C-alpha positions as CSV (number, residue, x, y, z in Angstrom):
1,M,-2.7,-6.1,7.4
2,L,-1.3,-3.8,4.7
3,A,2.2,-4.1,6.3
4,T,2.1,-7.8,5.8
5,L,0.9,-7.4,2.3
6,F,3.8,-5.0,1.5
7,A,6.3,-7.3,3.2
8,T,5.2,-10.3,1.1
9,V,4.3,-8.7,-2.2
10,A,6.6,-5.7,-2.4
11,R,10.0,-7.3,-2.1
12,V,11.5,-4.5,-4.2
13,H,14.5,-3.3,-2.1
14,T,14.3,0.3,-3.3
15,F,12.6,3.3,-1.9
16,R,11.0,4.4,-5.2
17,R,9.8,1.0,-6.2
18,G,8.3,0.5,-2.7
19,A,6.5,3.8,-3.0
20,A,5.1,2.9,-6.4
21,V,3.9,-0.5,-5.2
22,G,2.5,0.9,-2.0
23,A,0.6,3.6,-4.0
24,L,-0.9,1.1,-6.3
25,I,-2.0,-1.2,-3.5
26,G,-3.4,1.9,-1.6
27,L,-5.3,3.0,-4.7
28,A,-6.8,-0.4,-5.2
29,V,-7.9,-0.7,-1.6
30,V,-9.5,2.8,-1.5
31,L,-11.3,2.3,-4.8
32,H,-12.7,-0.9,-3.6
33,M,-13.9,0.7,-0.4
34,D,-15.3,3.7,-2.2
35,M,-17.3,1.4,-4.5
36,I,-18.8,-0.3,-1.5
37,T,-19.6,3.0,0.2
38,L,-21.1,4.4,-3.0
39,A,-23.3,1.3,-3.4
40,T,-24.6,1.6,0.2
41,T,-25.0,5.4,0.7
42,W,-25.5,8.5,-1.3
43,L,-23.5,10.7,1.2
44,N,-20.2,10.0,-0.5
45,T,-19.5,12.8,-3.0
46,P,-17.0,12.6,-5.8
47,A,-14.9,15.2,-4.0
48,S,-14.7,13.1,-0.9
49,M,-13.9,10.0,-2.9
50,A,-11.1,11.9,-4.7
51,L,-9.6,13.2,-1.4
52,N,-9.8,9.7,0.1
53,A,-8.0,8.2,-2.8
54,L,-5.3,10.9,-2.8
55,L,-4.6,10.5,0.9
56,S,-4.7,6.7,0.7
57,V,-2.2,6.7,-2.2
58,I,0.1,9.1,-0.3
59,M,0.0,7.1,3.0
60,S,0.3,3.7,1.3
61,G,3.1,4.9,-0.9
62,L,5.0,6.1,2.1
63,G,4.4,2.8,3.9
64,G,5.6,0.8,0.9
65,A,8.7,3.0,0.6
66,V,9.6,2.6,4.2
67,I,9.2,-1.1,4.2
68,A,11.2,-1.4,1.0
69,A,14.0,0.7,2.4
70,V,14.1,-1.4,5.6
71,Q,14.1,-4.6,3.5
72,G,17.0,-3.2,1.4
73,R,18.9,-2.2,4.5
74,L,18.5,-5.6,6.1
75,G,19.2,-7.5,3.0
76,A,15.7,-9.0,3.0
77,T,17.1,-12.5,3.1
78,A,14.9,-15.4,4.2
79,P,16.4,-17.6,6.9
80,S,18.2,-20.6,5.6
81,G,16.9,-24.1,6.2
82,S,15.8,-25.1,9.7
83,A,16.9,-28.2,11.6
């Protein structure tokens, strides 16, 4: 699901911009999930939330960077009109 989100939203064509967009998307996703978890249980500590956010930002940033690099390498051109 995140790969599709990156492919449609992060049409950035550079590794650094892809990493930045991926990190922002990852942070938004993990903060949303942490708020749900925090609202439903008291087992989630601030330290675990911070570690979860850090890992999500790193992994999503790498994913966004890879997708941006692939898009840049392939030209990221949409197919021309169909018959």
